[in-house]
C-alpha positions in Angstrom: -4.9 13.2 -18.8 -5.6 14.4 -15.2 -7.6 11.3 -14.4 -5.4 8.9 -16.4 -3.7 7.4 -13.2 -7.2 6.7 -11.8 -8.3 4.8 -14.9 -5.0 2.8 -15.0 -5.2 1.8 -11.4 -8.8 0.8 -11.6 -7.9 -1.4 -14.6 -5.0 -2.9 -12.7 -7.2 -3.5 -9.6 -9.7 -5.4 -11.7 -7.0 -7.5 -13.3 -5.4 -8.2 -9.9 -8.8 -9.2 -8.5 -9.3 -11.7 -11.4 -5.9 -13.2 -10.8 -6.6 -13.5 -7.0 -10.0 -15.2 -7.6 -8.3 -17.7 -9.9 -5.5 -18.4 -7.3 -8.1 -18.9 -4.6 -10.2 -21.1 -6.8 -7.4 -23.5 -7.8 -5.8 -23.9 -4.4 -6.9 -27.2 -2.9 -7.7 -26.6 0.7 -10.4 -28.8 2.3 -11.4 -26.5 5.2 -13.8 -23.7 4.6 -13.1 -20.1 5.7 -9.7 -19.4 4.1 -11.2 -17.2 1.5 -12.7 -14.9 4.1 -9.3 -14.8 5.9 -7.6 -14.0 2.6 -10.1 -11.1 1.9 -9.8 -9.8 5.5 -6.0 -9.9 5.3 -6.2 -7.8 2.1 -8.5 -5.2 3.8 -6.2 -5.2 6.9 -3.2 -4.2 4.7 -4.9 -1.3 2.7 -4.7 1.4 5.4 -1.2 0.3 6.4 0.1 0.5 2.8 -1.7 3.9 2.3 -0.7 5.6 5.6 2.9 4.5 6.1 3.7 6.0 2.6 2.4 9.4 3.7 3.9 9.6 7.2 7.0 11.5 5.8 4.8 13.6 3.5 2.6 14.6 6.3 5.6 15.6 8.4 6.9 17.9 5.7 3.5 19.5 5.5 3.5 20.0 9.3 7.0 21.2 9.7 9.0 22.6 6.8 12.2 22.5 8.8 11.8 18.8 9.5 13.4 19.0 12.9 11.7 15.8 14.2 11.2 14.0 10.9 13.1 11.0 12.3 10.5 10.6 15.1 7.4 9.5 13.2 9.5 7.6 10.6 11.4 5.6 13.2 8.3 5.0 15.4 6.9 2.7 12.8 9.7 0.2 13.2 10.3 0.8 17.0 6.9 -0.3 18.1 7.3 -3.5 16.1 10.1 -4.6 18.4 7.6 -5.1 21.2 4.3 -5.6 19.4 5.2 -8.9 17.8 6.5 -10.5 21.0 3.3 -9.2 22.8 1.2 -10.8 20.1 2.8 -14.2 21.0 2.1 -13.7 24.7 -1.5 -12.6 24.1 -2.1 -15.6 21.8 -0.8 -17.9 24.6 -3.0 -16.2 27.2 -6.2 -16.1 25.2 -5.5 -19.2 23.1 -6.7 -17.2 20.1 -4.9 -15.4 17.2 -8.0 -13.3 16.5 -7.5 -11.5 19.8 -4.3 -9.8 18.5 -6.0 -8.9 15.2 -8.8 -7.3 17.1 -6.4 -5.4 19.3 -4.4 -4.2 16.3 -7.6 -2.8 14.7 -8.6 -1.1 18.0 -5.1 0.4 18.3 -5.4 1.6 14.7 -8.8 3.3 15.4 -7.4 5.0 18.5 -4.2 6.2 17.0 -5.7 7.5 13.7 -8.2 9.8 15.4 -5.7 12.3 16.9 -4.1 13.2 13.6 -7.5 13.7 12.0 -8.6 16.0 14.8 -5.3 17.9 15.2 -2.3 17.2 12.8 1.0 17.7 14.5 4.4 15.9 14.9 3.1 14.3 18.1 -0.1 13.0 16.5 1.8 12.0 13.3 4.1 9.9 15.6 1.1 8.4 17.4 -0.5 7.2 14.1 2.9 5.9 12.9 2.9 3.7 16.1 -0.6 2.4 15.2 0.5 1.6 11.7 3.6 -0.1 13.1 1.4 -2.3 15.4 -0.7 -3.3 12.4 2.3 -4.2 10.3 3.6 -6.4 13.1 0.5 -8.6 12.8 1.6 -10.1 9.5 3.2 -12.9 11.6 -0.2 -13.6 13.3 -1.9 -14.0 10.0 0.8 -16.3 8.7 0.7 -18.5 11.8 -3.1 -18.5 11.8 -3.4 -19.5 8.2 -0.7 -22.2 8.6 -2.4 -23.6 11.6 -6.0 -23.5 10.3 -5.3 -24.4 6.6 -1.6 -24.7 5.7 -0.4 -27.3 8.2 2.9 -28.6 6.9 2.8 -26.5 3.6 4.8 -23.5 4.7 5.6 -22.4 1.2 1.8 -22.4 0.4 1.4 -20.0 3.3 4.2 -17.7 2.2 3.1 -17.7 -1.5 -0.7 -17.3 -0.9 -0.3 -14.6 1.7 2.1 -12.6 -0.5 -0.9 -11.8 -2.7 -3.0 -9.7 -0.2 -0.3 -7.0 0.3 0.0 -6.7 -3.5 -3.8 -6.3 -3.9 -3.7 -3.8 -1.0 -1.0 -1.9 -2.8 -3.1 -1.7 -6.0 -6.0 -0.4 -4.1 -4.0 2.1 -2.0 -2.3 3.4 -5.2 -5.7 4.0 -6.7 -6.8 5.9 -3.7 -3.5 8.0 -3.8 -4.0 8.7 -7.5 -7.6 9.7 -7.0 -6.7 11.9 -4.0 -3.9 13.6 -6.0 -5.9 14.1 -9.2 -8.9 15.6 -7.5 -7.1 17.7 -4.9 -4.1 18.8 -7.0 -0.5 18.9 -5.9 -0.8 22.1 -3.8 -3.9 21.0 -2.0 -2.7 17.4 -1.6 0.4 18.6 0.4 -1.6 20.7 2.8 -2.2 19.3 6.3 -5.9 19.9 6.2 -6.2 17.8 3.1 -3.7 15.0 3.9 -5.6 14.2 7.1 -8.5 12.8 5.1 -6.2 9.9 4.1 -6.4 8.8 7.7 -10.2 9.2 7.5 -10.2 6.7 4.6 -7.9 4.4 6.6 -10.3 4.6 9.6 -13.3 3.6 7.4 -11.4 0.6 6.0 -10.4 -0.4 9.6 -14.0 -0.4 10.6 -14.9 -2.7 7.6 -12.1 -5.0 8.4 -13.2 -5.3 12.0 -16.6 -6.5 10.8 -15.0 -9.1 8.5 -12.8 -10.4 11.3 -15.9 -11.0 13.4 -17.1 -13.6 10.9 -13.8 -15.5 10.6 -14.2 -18.8 12.4 -11.1 -19.8 14.3 -10.7 -23.4 15.5 -8.9 -22.9 18.8 -8.1 -26.6 19.0 -5.7 -26.1 16.0 -3.6 -23.4 17.8 0.0 -24.6 17.9 -1.0 -27.9 16.2 1.1 -27.3 13.1 4.2 -27.4 15.4 4.3 -31.2 14.9 5.4 -30.5 11.3 8.2 -28.1 12.4 11.7 -28.7 13.7 12.1 -27.7 17.4 15.1 -25.6 18.2 17.0 -27.4 21.0 20.8 -27.4 20.8 23.1 -24.5 21.3 24.2 -24.8 17.6 20.5 -24.6 16.5 19.9 -21.5 18.7 23.1 -19.9 17.3 22.0 -20.6 13.8 18.5 -19.2 14.4 19.8 -16.0 16.0 22.2 -15.6 13.1 19.3 -15.8 10.7 17.4 -13.2 12.7 20.4 -10.9 12.5 20.4 -11.4 8.7 16.7 -10.6 8.6 17.4 -7.4 10.5 20.0 -6.3 7.9 17.5 -7.2 5.1 14.9 -5.0 6.8 17.5 -2.2 7.1 18.2 -2.4 3.4 14.5 -2.6 2.4 13.4 0.5 4.5 16.4 2.6 3.5 15.1 2.9 0.0 11.4 2.2 0.0 8.2 3.2 1.8 8.0 6.8 3.1 11.7 7.4 2.3 11.1 6.5 -1.4 7.9 8.7 -1.4 9.9 11.7 -0.2 12.7 10.9 -2.6 10.5 10.8 -5.7 8.9 14.1 -4.7 12.4 15.7 -4.5 13.4 14.3 -7.8 10.2 15.6 -9.4 11.0 19.1 -8.2 14.6 18.8 -9.4 13.6 17.6 -12.8 11.2 20.5 -13.2 13.6 23.2 -12.1 17.0 22.5 -10.4 17.3 26.0 -9.2 13.9 26.2 -7.4 13.0 23.8 -4.5 9.6 22.3 -5.1 8.5 18.9 -3.9 4.8 19.0 -4.9 5.1 17.8 -8.5 5.0 14.0 -8.3 1.3 13.8 -7.5 0.3 12.1 -10.8 2.6 9.1 -10.4 3.9 8.8 -6.8 1.1 6.3 -6.0 2.8 3.8 -8.3 6.0 3.5 -6.2 4.7 0.9 -3.7 2.7 -0.8 -6.4 5.9 -1.4 -8.5 7.8 -2.5 -5.4 5.0 -5.1 -4.6 4.9 -6.3 -8.1 8.7 -6.9 -8.0 8.4 -8.5 -4.6 5.7 -10.9 -5.8 7.6 -11.9 -8.9 10.8 -12.3 -6.9 9.1 -14.5 -4.3 7.4 -16.7 -6.9 10.4 -17.2 -9.1 12.5 -18.0 -6.0 10.1 -20.7 -4.7 9.1 -22.2 -8.1 12.4 -22.0 -10.0 15.5 -20.6 -8.4 15.7 -22.9 -5.3 15.0 -26.0 -7.4 17.4 -25.1 -10.2 20.3 -23.3 -8.6 19.8 -23.7 -4.8 19.5 -21.2 -1.9 23.0 -19.7 -2.1 23.0 -18.8 -5.7 19.3 -17.5 -5.4 20.4 -15.2 -2.5 23.4 -14.1 -4.5 21.1 -13.1 -7.4 18.9 -11.1 -5.1 21.9 -9.3 -3.6 23.4 -8.6 -7.0 20.2 -7.0 -8.3 19.9 -5.0 -5.1 23.4 -3.6 -5.6 22.6 -2.7 -9.2 19.5 -0.9 -8.0 21.5 1.1 -5.4 24.1 2.1 -8.0 21.4 3.2 -10.5 19.7 5.1 -7.7 22.8 7.3 -7.3 22.9 8.4 -10.9 19.2 8.4 -11.9 17.8 11.8 -10.9 14.7 11.6 -13.1 11.5 10.7 -11.1 10.1 8.5 -13.8 13.5 6.7 -14.1 13.6 6.2 -10.4 10.0 4.9 -10.5 10.9 2.4 -13.2 13.9 0.9 -11.4 11.9 0.6 -8.1 10.6 -2.8 -9.3 14.2 -4.1 -9.0 14.1 -3.1 -5.4 11.0 -5.2 -4.8 12.3 -8.1 -6.8 15.5 -8.3 -4.7 13.5 -8.1 -1.5 11.1 -10.8 -2.7 14.0 -13.2 -3.3 16.0 -12.7 -0.1 13.1 -12.2 2.3 11.2 -15.4 1.2 14.4 -17.5 1.5 14.7 -16.4 5.1 11.0 -16.5 6.0 10.6 -20.0 4.7 13.3 -21.2 7.1 11.7 -19.4 10.1 8.3 -20.9 9.4 9.8 -24.4 9.6 11.0 -23.8 13.2 9.4 -23.9 16.6 10.3 -23.4 20.2 9.6 -25.6 23.2 7.7 -22.7 24.9 4.3 -21.6 23.5 4.8 -18.1 24.9 7.1 -17.1 22.1 7.3 -18.2 18.4 10.3 -18.1 16.0 8.2 -15.8 13.8 7.6 -13.4 16.7 11.3 -13.2 17.7 12.3 -12.9 14.1 9.9 -10.0 13.3 10.9 -8.2 16.5 14.6 -8.3 15.4 13.4 -7.2 12.0 11.9 -4.2 13.6 15.2 -3.2 15.0 16.6 -3.0 11.4 13.5 -1.0 10.3 14.0 1.5 13.2 17.7 1.9 12.6 17.2 2.3 8.9 14.5 5.0 9.3 16.5 6.9 11.8 19.7 6.7 9.7 18.2 7.9 6.4 16.0 10.7 7.9 18.9 11.9 10.0 21.1 12.3 6.9 18.4 13.8 4.7 16.5 16.1 7.1 19.2 18.8 6.9 19.1 19.2 3.1 15.3 18.7 3.2 14.8 21.4 5.8 17.2 23.8 4.1 15.6 23.1 0.7 19.0 22.2 -0.8 19.1 19.8 -3.8 22.9 19.5 -3.9 23.3 18.5 -0.3 20.2 16.3 -0.5 21.7 14.2 -3.4 25.0 14.1 -1.6 23.2 12.6 1.5 21.4 10.2 -0.7 24.6 9.0 -2.3 26.1 8.3 1.2 23.0 6.3 2.1 23.1 4.3 -1.1 26.8 3.5 -0.6 26.2 2.5 3.0 23.3 0.2 1.9 25.6 -1.5 -0.6 28.0 -2.2 2.2 25.2 -3.7 4.3 24.1 -5.8 1.3 27.6 -7.3 1.0 27.6 -8.0 4.8 24.2 -9.7 4.5 25.5 -11.8 1.6 28.6 -12.9 3.7 26.3 -13.8 6.6 24.0 -15.9 4.4 27.0 -17.6 2.9 28.3 -18.5 6.3 24.9 -19.7 7.3 24.7 -21.8 4.1 28.0 -23.5 4.9 26.8 -24.2 8.5 23.6 -25.8 7.2 25.4 -27.8 4.6 28.0 -29.0 7.1 25.3 -30.1 9.6 23.5 -32.0 6.9 26.6 -33.8 5.8 27.5 -34.6 9.4 24.0 -36.0 10.0 24.2 -38.1 6.9 27.5 -39.6 7.8 26.3 -40.3 11.4 23.2 -42.1 10.2 25.2 -44.4 7.9 
């Protein structure tokens, strides 16, 4: 039974690889090279998926009082505010998207080394910055794929590139399960053992660097897919774009308030509570904690696919977004009352599903827009604003939870968690109202254009 999670994850990885191979094989793309880009993108995501999950766990191992827990947690989103805009600028200067991918890998290498040598709150924050820079490059991959292979097929880009993070989650979950099963819960939560996760991440970064070297980038295609996009010109269009960016920031706030490192910490607390409510112990979830991000990604993939293939065509954007928000509210309510770690694990797929529905609806809109200037892209601005939501969410949740966590108090911890869940429900409702307003604006502008053209 000790090695059961390993066997399960290996089986799931093999199944996922088979599905990925079939997807790549049946996609009709004339140009060569997209398969290597697909593989490289998967490798690029593995250390990010693995290490951002354990940032909070590492901090609890470093400092039991969790005085500065918010610092490494918020650093992940904070660096993204600047990294994505810088990626646009660097692309403009070098006329190459690969240059930013190389830079992100170099930053990852530099920032992972300190925590391997000397784990501390400072080095944990530094590595979190490196992971945050890497996560900010998702927009570079999306733009690069669209320019080189996708052209006007934005949904193809969104759909195809939603698979690598899922594969990366499967693989990182297998690594987590193997790590936990071999090391045991006590050993796994020690600083000297946890740092080897960053060693694994460093090795994968090195492999990715070699793969990126063999990707052939046609620089003549940089910005060429802009001809298929609508340029933002008028004040109304700018207002609508910024309104969508604000909506994206709220979605990011919701997503990171109940997933990633926050969810990892939560399931460990729930495991200790389920074992013995009178004794604080957060080292009992090692056999299944690796499945958290995996279930989230499965839900996200399903939500994204069902949105693009069924919901938008059958019921439209507004009702699709409403379904996503409704499921998210149900998840938050269930999260308040389910205090069993396996129950929390099971409902986490609803979290991913909701995010997959609402995020893809917004991202599809952003990928269809372009600016007059090449120094910035709508994707870059959008993801920078998203990072503000991630930073605020990480700070808010860790600020409320760090007291009960540091005091090893279950009662106050669950009280803080209830406040967070209620606050997130309010944000979900606000996001729905903003989307409804945006939907009315879009519908009104379309009708106005139709009557003008008659």
